[in-house]
C-alpha positions in Angstrom: 81.7 -75.8 59.0 80.0 -75.1 55.7 78.7 -71.4 55.7 76.6 -71.8 52.5 73.3 -72.7 54.3 73.6 -69.6 56.5 74.2 -67.4 53.4 71.3 -68.8 51.6 69.1 -68.2 54.7 70.2 -64.6 55.0 69.6 -64.1 51.3 66.1 -65.5 51.6 65.4 -63.2 54.6 66.6 -60.1 52.6 64.5 -61.0 49.6 61.6 -61.5 52.0 62.1 -58.1 53.5 62.4 -56.5 50.1 59.2 -58.2 48.9 57.4 -57.0 52.1 58.6 -53.5 51.6 57.5 -53.5 47.9 54.0 -54.8 48.9 53.7 -52.0 51.5 54.6 -49.4 48.9 51.9 -50.7 46.6 49.4 -50.8 49.3 50.2 -47.5 50.9 51.7 -45.1 48.2 53.6 -42.0 49.3 51.1 -39.0 49.1 53.9 -36.6 48.2 55.2 -38.6 45.3 52.9 -37.1 42.6 53.7 -33.5 43.7 57.4 -34.3 43.5 57.1 -35.7 40.0 55.0 -32.8 38.8 57.6 -30.4 40.2 60.4 -32.2 38.4 58.6 -32.0 35.0 57.8 -28.3 35.5 61.4 -27.5 36.4 62.7 -29.4 33.4 60.3 -27.5 31.0 61.2 -24.1 32.5 65.0 -24.6 32.6 65.3 -26.0 29.0 63.9 -22.8 27.3 65.9 -20.5 29.6 69.1 -22.4 28.7 68.2 -22.1 25.0 67.6 -18.3 25.3 70.9 -17.8 27.1 72.7 -19.6 24.3 71.0 -17.5 21.7 71.8 -14.3 23.6 75.5 -15.4 23.8 75.6 -16.0 20.1 74.0 -12.6 19.4 76.4 -10.9 21.7 79.3 -12.3 19.8 77.8 -11.4 16.4 77.0 -7.9 17.4 80.3 -7.1 19.0 80.9 -3.3 19.1 77.2 -2.5 19.1 74.8 -1.7 22.0 72.5 -4.5 22.9 68.9 -3.4 23.7 67.2 -4.6 26.9 65.0 -7.6 26.1 61.2 -7.3 26.6 59.7 -8.7 29.9 59.0 -12.4 30.0 55.6 -13.5 28.7 55.0 -10.3 26.6 55.3 -9.6 22.9 57.2 -6.8 21.1 54.5 -4.1 20.7 56.4 -2.4 17.8 57.5 -5.4 15.7 54.4 -7.6 16.2 56.5 -10.7 16.9 56.0 -12.7 20.1 58.5 -12.7 22.9 61.2 -15.4 23.1 60.2 -16.2 26.7 57.7 -19.0 27.1 54.4 -18.3 28.8 53.9 -21.2 31.1 51.4 -19.7 33.4 53.6 -20.6 36.4 55.8 -18.3 38.5 59.1 -18.8 36.7 61.9 -16.4 37.6 62.8 -14.1 34.6 66.5 -14.3 33.8 68.3 -11.0 33.9 69.9 -10.0 30.6 73.5 -8.8 30.9 75.3 -7.7 27.8 78.7 -9.3 27.2 81.7 -7.1 27.9 82.7 -7.4 24.3 79.3 -6.0 23.2 79.8 -2.6 25.0 81.4 -0.1 22.7 84.6 1.5 24.1 84.8 4.5 21.8 82.7 6.2 19.1 80.5 9.2 18.6 76.7 8.8 18.5 75.4 8.9 14.9 73.3 12.0 14.3 69.8 11.4 13.0 69.1 12.2 9.4 67.3 15.5 9.1 63.9 15.4 7.4 64.1 16.4 3.7 62.4 19.8 3.3 59.5 20.1 0.8 60.7 21.5 -2.6 60.1 25.1 -3.1 57.7 25.9 -5.9 59.5 26.7 -9.1 58.4 28.5 -12.2 57.1 25.2 -13.6 54.7 24.8 -10.7 51.2 26.0 -11.9 49.7 28.6 -9.7 46.0 29.2 -9.5 45.1 32.5 -11.1 42.8 34.9 -9.2 39.3 35.0 -10.6 38.5 38.1 -12.5 36.7 40.8 -10.5 33.5 41.9 -12.0 32.9 45.6 -12.0 30.3 46.7 -9.4 26.8 47.3 -10.5 26.5 50.3 -8.3 29.1 53.1 -7.5 30.9 52.9 -4.3 29.8 54.9 -1.3 32.5 57.5 -2.0 31.9 57.7 -5.8 30.1 60.6 -7.3 29.5 58.9 -10.7 25.8 58.5 -11.8 23.7 57.3 -14.6 21.4 59.9 -16.4 19.9 58.9 -19.7 17.0 60.7 -21.4 15.0 60.2 -24.5 13.1 62.6 -26.7 10.6 62.0 -29.6 7.7 63.8 -31.3 4.5 64.1 -29.3 2.6 62.6 -32.2 3.3 61.1 -35.6 0.8 60.6 -38.5 0.9 57.3 -40.3 0.1 56.7 -43.9 -2.6 54.4 -45.1 -1.7 51.8 -47.7 -1.7 48.1 -48.4 -4.5 47.4 -45.9 -2.6 49.1 -43.0 -1.1 52.3 -41.7 2.8 52.7 -41.8 5.3 55.4 -40.9 8.5 56.4 -39.1 9.3 57.5 -35.7 12.5 59.4 -34.9 13.8 59.6 -31.3 17.1 60.7 -29.6 18.8 59.3 -26.6 21.1 61.6 -24.6 23.7 60.6 -21.9 23.8 63.3 -19.3 25.5 61.1 -16.6 29.1 60.6 -15.6 29.1 56.8 -15.0 30.1 54.4 -17.7 27.7 51.6 -18.8 27.5 48.8 -21.4 24.6 49.5 -23.7 21.2 51.3 -24.1 18.3 49.0 -23.6 14.9 49.9 -24.9 11.4 49.0 -23.5 8.6 49.4 -26.1 4.9 49.6 -25.2 2.6 49.8 -28.2 -1.0 49.1 -29.2 -1.9 45.4 -29.8 -2.4 46.2 -33.5 1.0 47.8 -33.9 4.5 46.5 -34.6 7.9 48.2 -34.9 10.8 47.6 -37.2 14.3 48.2 -35.7 16.4 47.1 -38.7 19.5 49.3 -39.2 19.2 50.9 -35.8 21.6 48.7 -33.8 18.8 48.0 -31.4 17.2 44.5 -30.9 16.4 41.7 -30.8 13.2 42.2 -28.9 11.4 39.8 -26.6 7.7 39.7 -25.9 7.1 40.3 -22.2 3.3 40.6 -21.8 0.0 41.7 -23.3 -3.5 42.8 -22.3 -6.6 43.8 -24.3 -5.1 47.1 -25.4 -1.3 47.0 -25.3 1.7 44.7 -25.5 5.3 45.1 -24.1 8.7 44.2 -25.6 12.2 44.3 -24.2 14.8 45.1 -26.8 18.5 44.6 -26.3 20.4 47.8 -26.5 22.8 49.6 -28.8 26.4 50.4 -27.8 26.7 53.0 -25.0 26.6 56.7 -25.7 29.7 58.7 -24.6 29.3 61.0 -21.5 27.6 64.2 -22.7 26.8 62.8 -26.1 23.5 61.7 -27.8 22.4 59.4 -30.6 19.3 59.5 -32.9 17.4 56.5 -34.2 14.6 56.0 -36.7 12.3 53.0 -36.4 9.4 51.8 -38.6 5.9 51.7 -37.2 3.0 49.6 -38.7 -0.6 49.5 -37.5 -2.7 46.6 -38.8 -6.0 48.4 -39.1 -7.7 48.7 -42.5 -7.8 52.3 -43.7 -11.1 54.1 -44.0 -13.6 55.9 -41.9 -12.8 58.8 -39.7 -9.4 59.8 -38.2 -8.3 57.7 -35.2 -5.6 58.3 -32.6 -3.8 55.5 -30.7 -2.3 56.9 -27.4 -0.7 53.9 -25.9 2.7 54.0 -27.7 5.7 54.6 -25.4 9.5 54.2 -25.4 11.7 53.8 -22.3 15.5 53.8 -22.4 17.7 52.4 -19.6 21.4 51.8 -19.1 22.5 48.2 -19.0 25.5 47.2 -16.8 26.2 43.5 -17.2 22.5 42.6 -17.3 21.5 44.9 -14.4 19.9 48.4 -14.7 21.2 51.0 -12.2 18.9 53.6 -11.0 18.8 56.7 -13.2 19.4 60.1 -11.7 16.3 61.6 -13.4 14.0 58.6 -14.3 11.1 60.9 -15.4 12.9 61.7 -18.7 13.7 58.1 -19.5 10.3 57.5 -21.1 8.6 59.3 -24.0 5.0 58.9 -25.2 3.9 59.4 -28.8 0.4 59.4 -30.2 -0.1 57.5 -33.5 -2.6 59.3 -35.8 -4.5 57.2 -38.4 -6.0 59.7 -40.9 -9.3 59.2 -42.6 -9.1 57.7 -46.1 
C-alpha cells in the first residue's frame, strides 16, 4: 500500500497544530516573557564591563610585575585623590562587585621598603642675608627714677638799661649771662623774649635765633628764639643783644618795664623742668631819656 497519503495527512495535522499553537501565543502572550528579556539585557550589560575590567587588571598585573598592586576603589565611586572616575560602571542596579586579587607574579618576594625622602631644611641665614637693624634709641627727655642728674640754668642781666635817642628812635645794648648750674646734659639754650610792642631786638652774632612771633596784646609781644649750643656743666656764657624802641625822642624821660628774657634747656625739642625755675627769667627796664 502507498504510504504517501498518510504521511501527507500527518504533515498537515502537524502544521495545523503548529499554527494553532502560534495563534494561541499571539492571543495569550506569556506574562513573564518581558521580565526575562529585561533580565537577559541587564546581565549582558553588567557582565561585559566586568570582563573588560578583569582583562585590564590582568594586563596591569603583568606590566607591574615585582610591584605591589593597590586595592581598587569600591564600585560606583571615583578616586577622591586623583579626580578621575572609577572604572566600575554605575548602573543603578545591584551588581556584585568583583573582588580584586593581585596576581602571584605581582607580589614582591624580596626587597627593602624605600625610605621616604626627608624634607629639605630651610637654608641658614648667611652673611649675605640682610638683617633688619634695630631702630636708634632716642635719649629720654627725663632722667630715670634712679638718676640724680638735673637741669639748672639761670640768667642774669642789668636791672635797667638806658637807651640813646637818635634817628627817630631809641637804641642801645643789653648784656646778659647764662649759667649752667645743673648736672644733666642738654642740647641748646632756648630764649623766650617778652618786650614792649614798640621794641625789637637784634641777635646777630650771638648764636641765638631765629625768632618766631608767638603772640601780642596791646602792650607786649612774645618771641621764641632757637638756642645757642649748650653750656658745659658749671660754666657760663655772656651775650650782647641790640635793642631798639620805635618812639620819637623828645619830651620827658620814660621807662618801659615790660622787657624780660627767659632761658630754658632744650632736649630734642622738649624742655625739662628746671631745678630752680625762678632764676630762669630776668626783667630789665628800658629807660628813654628826655631829649
